[in-house]
C-alpha positions as CSV (number, residue, x, y, z in Angstrom):
1,T,119.2,117.7,81.8
2,M,116.0,116.8,79.8
3,T,116.5,112.8,81.2
4,S,116.6,114.2,84.8
5,N,113.5,116.2,84.0
6,I,111.5,113.1,82.8
7,L,112.8,110.9,85.5
8,T,111.8,113.6,88.2
9,G,108.3,114.0,86.6
10,H,107.9,110.3,86.4
11,D,108.9,109.8,90.0
12,H,106.4,112.4,90.9
13,L,103.5,110.4,89.3
14,I,104.4,107.3,91.1
15,R,104.2,109.1,94.4
16,E,100.8,110.5,93.4
17,E,99.7,107.0,92.4
18,A,100.8,105.7,95.7
19,K,98.8,108.3,97.5
20,L,95.7,107.5,95.4
21,F,96.2,103.8,96.2
22,G,96.8,104.5,99.8
23,R,93.4,106.7,99.9
24,R,91.7,103.7,98.3
25,I,93.0,101.3,101.0
26,A,91.8,103.9,104.0
27,S,88.4,104.3,102.4
28,L,87.8,100.4,102.2
29,R,89.3,99.9,105.8
30,T,86.8,102.5,106.9
31,M,84.2,100.8,105.0
32,A,84.8,97.7,106.9
33,S,84.9,99.4,110.2
34,A,88.3,98.3,110.8
35,T,91.5,99.4,112.3
36,S,95.1,99.5,110.6
37,R,96.1,96.7,113.0
38,E,93.0,94.6,112.0
39,L,93.8,95.0,108.5
40,D,97.3,94.0,108.6
41,R,96.3,90.8,110.7
42,A,93.4,90.1,108.3
43,A,95.7,90.6,105.2
44,G,98.7,89.0,106.6
45,L,100.8,92.3,106.6
46,A,103.7,93.0,109.1
47,A,102.5,95.3,111.7
48,C,101.8,99.1,110.6
49,H,102.2,98.0,107.0
50,S,98.8,99.2,105.8
51,R,99.0,102.4,107.6
52,A,102.2,103.1,105.8
53,I,100.5,102.3,102.5
54,E,97.4,104.4,103.4
55,H,100.0,107.2,104.1
56,G,101.9,107.0,100.9
57,K,105.0,106.0,102.5
58,Y,106.0,103.6,99.5
59,A,106.3,104.7,96.2
60,R,105.9,101.1,94.7
61,I,103.7,98.3,96.3
62,D,104.5,95.0,95.7
63,L,101.9,92.4,93.8
64,V,101.7,90.1,96.5
65,T,100.9,93.0,98.9
66,A,98.4,94.4,96.7
67,L,96.8,91.0,95.9
68,R,96.3,90.4,99.6
69,L,94.6,93.6,100.1
70,A,92.5,93.2,97.3
71,R,91.4,90.0,98.3
72,T,91.0,90.9,102.1
73,F,88.4,93.7,100.8
74,G,86.7,91.5,98.1
75,V,87.6,93.9,95.3
76,S,89.6,93.5,91.8
77,I,93.2,94.3,92.0
78,D,92.5,96.6,88.8
79,W,89.9,98.7,91.0
80,L,92.5,98.8,93.8
81,A,94.9,99.9,91.7
82,T,93.1,102.3,89.5
83,G,90.0,103.3,91.1
84,R,88.4,102.7,87.9
85,G,85.2,100.9,87.5
86,R,82.3,100.5,90.1
87,R,83.2,101.2,93.5
88,P,82.5,98.5,95.7
89,S,79.4,98.7,98.3
90,R,80.1,98.9,102.2
91,S,78.4,95.6,102.9
92,A,80.2,93.8,100.1
93,V,83.6,94.9,101.7
94,G,82.4,94.3,105.1
95,M,81.6,91.0,104.5
96,A,84.9,90.3,102.6
97,F,86.6,91.6,105.3
98,T,84.9,89.6,107.9
99,R,85.8,86.3,105.7
100,A,89.4,87.4,105.8
101,Q,89.7,88.0,109.5
102,K,88.3,84.4,109.9
103,S,90.3,82.8,107.5
104,A,93.6,84.5,109.2
105,L,92.3,83.6,112.6
106,T,92.0,79.9,111.5
107,I,95.6,80.1,110.1
108,R,96.9,81.6,113.2
109,R,95.1,78.9,115.4
110,R,96.7,76.3,113.2
111,V,100.2,77.3,113.4
112,R,99.7,77.9,117.1
113,D,98.5,74.0,117.6
114,E,101.1,72.9,115.4
115,H,103.7,75.0,117.4
116,A,102.3,73.6,120.7
117,S,102.3,70.0,119.5
118,G,105.6,70.0,117.8
119,S,104.1,68.1,114.9
120,P,103.8,70.2,111.3
121,D,100.5,70.6,109.9
122,H,101.1,71.4,106.5
123,S,97.8,72.3,105.6
124,A,98.1,75.4,107.8
125,A,100.3,76.8,105.0
126,V,97.4,76.8,102.5
127,V,94.9,79.8,102.3
128,V,91.5,79.0,100.6
129,R,89.1,81.8,100.3
């Protein structure tokens, strides 16, 4: 039917956009000289999540994940979603990624220390970049 053809076409466009989004993530990760595991840790994602995104495994990416990735690489959410505008420089991406790694490490240490001491440190739940 006409409706199913429109939906199928729409689904195809969504899959293509997901692939392009994934390619932008892969490009940024390469610019940062990072592995997928390092990206997952720096962005606070589940293991292998960025790899699945890079390979277009998800038709849709939730906003929180997209924001985490954009922040990790120091790019706008608009550029990450559309690729429009000025492409970020390798040095800017590398610096942003290094900051994200340090921030993630600080949070992991706080959580570890809190767990070891048995007393909650609520400041560990706040990320300021």
